[in-house]
C-alpha positions as CSV (number, residue, x, y, z in Angstrom):
1,I,0.0,0.0,0.0
2,L,1.1,3.5,-0.8
3,V,-0.4,6.6,0.7
4,V,-0.2,9.6,-1.8
5,V,-1.3,13.2,-1.0
6,A,-1.0,16.5,-2.7
7,D,-1.1,20.0,-1.1
8,P,0.1,23.5,-2.2
9,I,1.5,26.6,-0.4
10,T,0.3,29.8,-1.9
11,G,1.5,33.2,-0.8
12,A,5.2,33.8,0.1
13,T,6.3,33.3,3.7
14,E,9.9,33.0,4.9
15,E,9.3,29.4,5.4
16,A,7.1,28.5,2.5
17,G,9.3,25.6,1.4
18,W,9.5,24.2,4.9
19,L,5.6,24.5,5.4
20,A,5.1,22.7,2.1
21,V,6.9,19.7,3.2
22,H,5.2,19.6,6.6
23,V,1.6,20.1,5.5
24,N,2.1,17.2,2.9
25,A,3.7,15.1,5.6
26,N,0.8,15.8,8.0
27,D,-1.6,14.6,5.2
28,V,0.2,11.3,4.9
29,A,0.5,10.9,8.7
30,V,-3.3,11.1,9.4
31,H,-3.7,8.1,7.1
32,A,-1.4,6.3,9.6
33,A,1.5,6.3,7.3
34,Y,5.1,7.6,7.4
35,P,6.1,10.2,4.7
36,K,8.8,8.8,2.5
37,W,9.1,10.5,-1.0
38,F,8.4,14.1,-1.9
39,I,7.9,15.7,-5.3
40,T,7.5,19.5,-5.7
41,T,6.7,22.0,-8.4
42,L,7.8,25.6,-7.7
43,L,6.5,28.4,-9.7
44,F,8.1,31.9,-9.0
45,P,7.2,35.3,-10.5
46,P,9.5,37.1,-13.0
47,E,11.4,39.2,-10.6
48,T,12.7,36.1,-8.7
49,G,16.5,35.9,-7.9
50,E,18.6,32.9,-7.4
51,K,18.8,33.5,-3.7
52,D,14.8,33.4,-3.4
53,I,14.8,30.0,-5.0
54,E,17.7,28.9,-2.6
55,L,15.8,30.1,0.3
56,V,12.7,28.0,-0.6
57,M,14.7,24.8,-1.4
58,D,16.7,25.2,1.9
59,G,13.3,25.0,3.7
60,V,12.2,22.0,1.7
61,I,15.4,20.1,2.6
62,R,15.3,21.0,6.3
63,A,11.8,19.9,6.6
64,L,12.5,16.6,4.7
65,N,15.2,15.8,7.1
66,E,12.9,16.4,10.1
67,V,10.2,14.1,8.9
68,G,12.6,11.5,7.4
69,A,11.5,11.8,3.7
70,T,13.5,12.2,0.6
71,L,13.2,14.6,-2.3
72,I,12.8,12.4,-5.5
73,G,12.0,14.9,-8.1
74,G,10.1,18.0,-9.2
75,H,10.1,21.1,-11.5
76,T,11.2,24.8,-11.0
77,E,9.9,27.6,-13.2
78,I,9.8,31.4,-13.4
79,T,6.6,32.5,-14.9
80,D,4.5,35.7,-15.4
81,R,1.5,33.5,-14.7
82,V,2.1,34.0,-11.0
83,N,2.8,37.2,-8.9
84,D,4.0,35.3,-5.9
85,V,5.7,32.0,-5.1
86,L,3.5,28.9,-5.6
87,I,4.6,25.7,-4.2
88,S,2.8,22.4,-5.0
89,G,3.8,19.3,-3.3
90,V,3.1,15.5,-3.5
91,M,4.1,13.3,-0.7
92,I,4.2,9.5,-0.9
93,G,4.1,7.4,2.2
94,E,4.0,3.8,3.6
95,P,1.6,2.5,6.3
96,M,2.8,2.5,9.9
97,V,1.0,-0.8,10.4
98,E,1.7,-3.1,7.4
99,G,-1.3,-3.4,5.1
100,K,-3.4,-0.9,7.0
101,F,-4.4,2.8,6.8
102,I,-7.0,5.2,8.2
103,T,-9.1,7.8,6.3
104,S,-11.1,10.8,7.4
105,G,-14.3,9.0,6.4
106,G,-14.4,6.1,8.9
107,A,-15.8,7.7,12.0
108,K,-18.7,5.9,13.7
109,E,-21.8,7.0,15.6
110,G,-21.0,7.4,19.2
111,D,-17.3,8.0,18.7
112,A,-15.5,10.6,20.8
113,I,-14.0,13.4,18.9
114,I,-10.4,14.3,20.2
115,V,-8.3,17.3,19.1
116,T,-4.6,17.6,19.8
117,K,-2.7,20.8,20.7
118,G,-5.2,23.4,19.9
119,A,-7.1,25.6,17.1
120,G,-5.3,27.7,14.7
121,I,-1.6,26.5,15.3
122,E,-0.2,27.1,11.8
123,G,-2.2,30.3,11.4
124,T,-0.8,31.8,14.6
125,Y,2.7,31.1,13.7
126,I,2.2,32.5,10.3
127,L,0.5,35.8,11.5
128,A,3.2,36.3,14.3
129,N,5.9,35.8,11.7
130,E,4.6,37.8,8.8
131,F,2.7,40.6,10.5
132,R,4.8,41.1,13.7
133,E,5.2,44.8,13.0
134,K,1.5,45.1,12.6
135,I,0.6,43.5,15.9
136,A,3.6,44.5,17.9
137,G,1.9,47.6,19.2
138,Y,-1.1,45.7,20.7
139,L,0.6,42.6,22.2
140,K,3.6,41.8,24.5
141,E,6.7,40.8,22.7
142,S,6.6,37.6,24.8
143,V,3.3,36.7,23.3
144,I,4.5,37.1,19.8
145,D,7.7,35.2,20.5
146,E,5.7,32.3,21.9
147,A,3.5,32.4,18.8
148,I,6.5,32.0,16.6
149,R,7.7,29.0,18.6
150,F,4.3,27.4,17.4
151,K,6.5,26.3,14.4
152,K,7.7,23.4,16.6
153,M,4.2,22.1,16.9
154,I,3.3,21.9,13.2
155,S,4.3,18.2,12.6
156,V,1.6,15.8,13.6
157,L,3.7,12.8,13.1
158,P,4.2,12.3,16.9
159,D,0.4,12.9,17.6
160,V,-0.4,10.0,15.2
161,K,2.4,7.6,16.2
162,Y,1.6,7.9,19.9
163,S,-2.1,7.6,19.4
164,I,-1.6,4.3,17.4
165,N,1.0,3.0,20.0
166,S,-1.3,3.9,22.9
167,I,-4.7,2.3,21.8
168,G,-4.0,0.5,18.7
169,L,-5.2,1.2,15.1
170,S,-8.5,-0.7,15.5
171,N,-9.7,1.8,18.1
172,I,-9.1,4.8,15.9
173,H,-11.8,5.1,13.2
174,A,-10.9,8.3,11.5
175,M,-8.3,11.0,11.6
176,H,-8.1,14.4,9.8
177,D,-5.7,17.3,10.1
178,V,-6.8,20.7,10.6
179,T,-5.8,23.0,7.7
180,E,-7.7,25.5,5.7
181,G,-11.2,26.2,7.1
182,G,-9.7,25.6,10.6
183,L,-11.1,23.4,13.2
184,I,-14.7,24.0,12.1
185,G,-13.9,23.1,8.5
186,G,-12.0,20.1,9.7
187,L,-14.9,18.8,11.8
188,Y,-17.4,19.4,8.9
189,E,-14.9,17.5,6.4
190,M,-14.6,14.5,8.7
191,A,-18.3,14.3,9.5
192,Y,-19.3,14.8,5.9
193,A,-16.8,12.1,4.7
194,S,-18.2,9.7,7.3
195,N,-21.8,10.5,6.5
196,L,-22.5,11.7,10.0
197,G,-23.3,14.8,12.0
198,F,-21.2,16.0,15.0
199,E,-21.9,17.5,18.3
200,V,-19.1,19.7,19.6
201,Y,-18.9,22.1,22.7
202,E,-17.1,25.3,21.9
203,E,-15.9,25.8,25.5
204,K,-14.0,22.4,25.4
205,I,-11.9,23.4,22.3
206,P,-8.4,24.4,23.4
207,I,-7.3,27.8,22.1
208,L,-3.8,28.8,23.3
209,K,-3.2,32.3,24.6
210,P,-1.2,33.7,21.6
211,T,-3.9,32.3,19.2
212,K,-6.5,34.0,21.2
213,E,-4.8,37.3,21.5
214,I,-3.5,37.5,17.9
215,C,-7.0,36.8,16.8
216,E,-8.6,39.4,19.0
217,V,-6.3,42.0,17.5
218,L,-6.8,41.1,13.9
219,E,-10.5,40.3,14.4
220,L,-10.2,36.7,13.3
221,D,-12.1,33.6,14.4
222,P,-9.5,31.1,15.8
223,L,-11.8,28.3,15.0
224,K,-11.7,29.2,11.3
225,L,-7.8,29.9,11.3
226,I,-5.8,27.5,9.2
227,G,-4.6,24.9,11.8
228,S,-1.8,22.5,10.7
229,G,-0.4,21.1,13.9
230,A,-3.7,19.8,15.3
231,I,-5.5,16.6,14.3
232,L,-9.1,15.4,14.8
233,I,-9.4,11.8,15.9
234,A,-12.7,9.9,15.9
235,V,-12.0,7.2,18.5
236,E,-14.0,4.3,20.2
237,N,-15.6,6.2,23.0
238,S,-14.4,3.7,25.7
239,M,-10.8,4.4,24.6
240,A,-11.0,8.1,24.6
241,E,-9.8,8.7,28.2
242,T,-6.9,6.3,27.8
243,L,-5.7,8.1,24.6
244,I,-6.0,11.5,26.2
245,R,-3.8,10.5,29.2
246,S,-1.3,8.8,27.0
247,L,-0.8,11.9,24.7
248,R,-0.5,14.3,27.6
249,E,2.1,12.0,29.2
250,R,4.1,12.7,26.1
251,N,3.6,16.5,26.4
252,I,1.0,16.6,23.6
253,N,-2.1,18.3,24.8
254,A,-5.4,16.7,23.8
255,S,-9.0,17.2,24.6
256,I,-12.3,15.5,24.0
257,I,-14.5,18.2,22.4
258,G,-17.5,16.3,21.2
259,K,-19.0,13.2,19.6
């Protein structure tokens, strides 16, 4: 079995190449697979210099080393069809448990819904990194610095590995990473794919302090903020508390937010 995913990064950030690898690696991980091989297409606007391309590729290589995957091919082009860097990635992975995988569409009625870490992890990092000057007048430097450190939480490989090791693959019915559309979008996608509805309690959703404060300043909804770094897990209800304890013992915050 191979798990194959595709995800783009649009809009230049300092770490666009790094993010491109991690968002694709996360897409592989939530299928209970290890990311192994990466292919990327890079489209740059006409004013691009060699250093700009090197910056993106440096991020790609650093991230691949972090997730244990290899760059096996791709394409780089300068074109007037784009006005900002566009990075399209394809990640290929192999199952963590031989012959088995998970989809976002396997949730069952009565399953507990667990979220790891919190809402808006990736968005908080990007906003703090890209709009530091805009928000600096409203927030303490320590809050912005903490938000930038969210970068360390964007990979969900540990979340997935520890979940499977803790309660076994058979007790995990569906997993979905929180990306565009935020936590609300992720919940909807998982429920829609599973042909079910969901009941979630907003007050139980973890929102970390930097996320809350940055969203207040910029008038954003943290539950709709792009959220790589968190995963939604539909788990056998009787195993939910065991999984929560196991993840917290490994310093990965996790909360039951609904069913």
